[in-house]
N, C-alpha and C positions, 0 to 999 in steps of 0.2 A: 839149761840148769844153772850154769854159771851166772848168766845175766839176771835170772830171777833171784838167785841167792844174793848176789851183789846188791840188787835193787832193794830186796827185802831188808837186809841188814843195814844198808846205808840210809834208808829212808824211813825205817820203822819209828813211830812216835815214841816207843818205849826204849829207844837206844840209849845206852849209858856209856860214857867215855871214861877211859882210864884217867885222863887229865880233864877233870870236870870244868865245864864252862859255866857261866851264869845260868844259861838255859838248862843244861843237864842237871845242875845242882838243885833245881827246883823240884825234881822228882821226889815223891814220897817214898817211904820204906816199902809200902805195898807195891808201888810201881817198880821199885828196885828188885823185889823178889819175883815179880811177875815177868820181868824181862831181864834175866840175869846174863846179859852179854854186852860186849862193847864191839865197836867196829875197828878191826885191825885187818891187816892183809897177811896172807901166807901164800907161798908159792908151791904148787904141786904141778909138775909137768908143764911148766911155763904158763900155768893159769892161776889167776889170783882169786882167792876166796876170802870171805870174811872169817876172821878167826879170833877167838879168845879162849882161855881155858874153860872147858865145859861146853863150848858151842857144839862140839861133835856129839856129845851126849844128847844135846837138844835136838840135833838133826836125826840121830838114831831113833829117839823117841817119837819125833814128829813124822818121820817118813817110813816107819817100820811097816805101816799098813798101806803104803802107797802102791797103787796098781802099776807095776812096772815089769816089762818082760825080763829085765835083767835084775832079778832079786837074788841076793846071796845071803845065806844065814851067817850071823855073827853073834856069839854069846847067846845062842838060843833065840835070837830075834831075827826078823827079816828086814834087811835094809837094801837100798839101792847100791850099785857099784860105786857111784860117786861118793856116797857117805862112807863106804868101806875104804875107798882110796884115801879119803881125808883121815879116817881113823888110823889106818896103817901108817900114814906119813907121820902123824903125831906120835904114834907109838914108837916108831923107829927114829924119832928125833931128827928127821930130815926136813924140818920146818924152818923156813926163813922168815923171821919176824921183823917187821918194819915199824 
């Protein structure tokens, strides 16, 4: 899960950086709204994940229907335990931003 998440966020063509480069500044407004995340890192249990404000909501929405044996309800939605751990870490402000 970590590798796929890292690969997806770091190599997605719609990636937007907080410090825009010439390449990322060429994105149109439609692309900005279509891919509302940037690539940052956060640490949970010594594992690095891509993180920006709102990225957890994106994961909750995108994986709520994922067929996973470890599904836990949160806010009336079903999410995997990985997304739940990320959500709880951010909620408790135990996030190390780099």
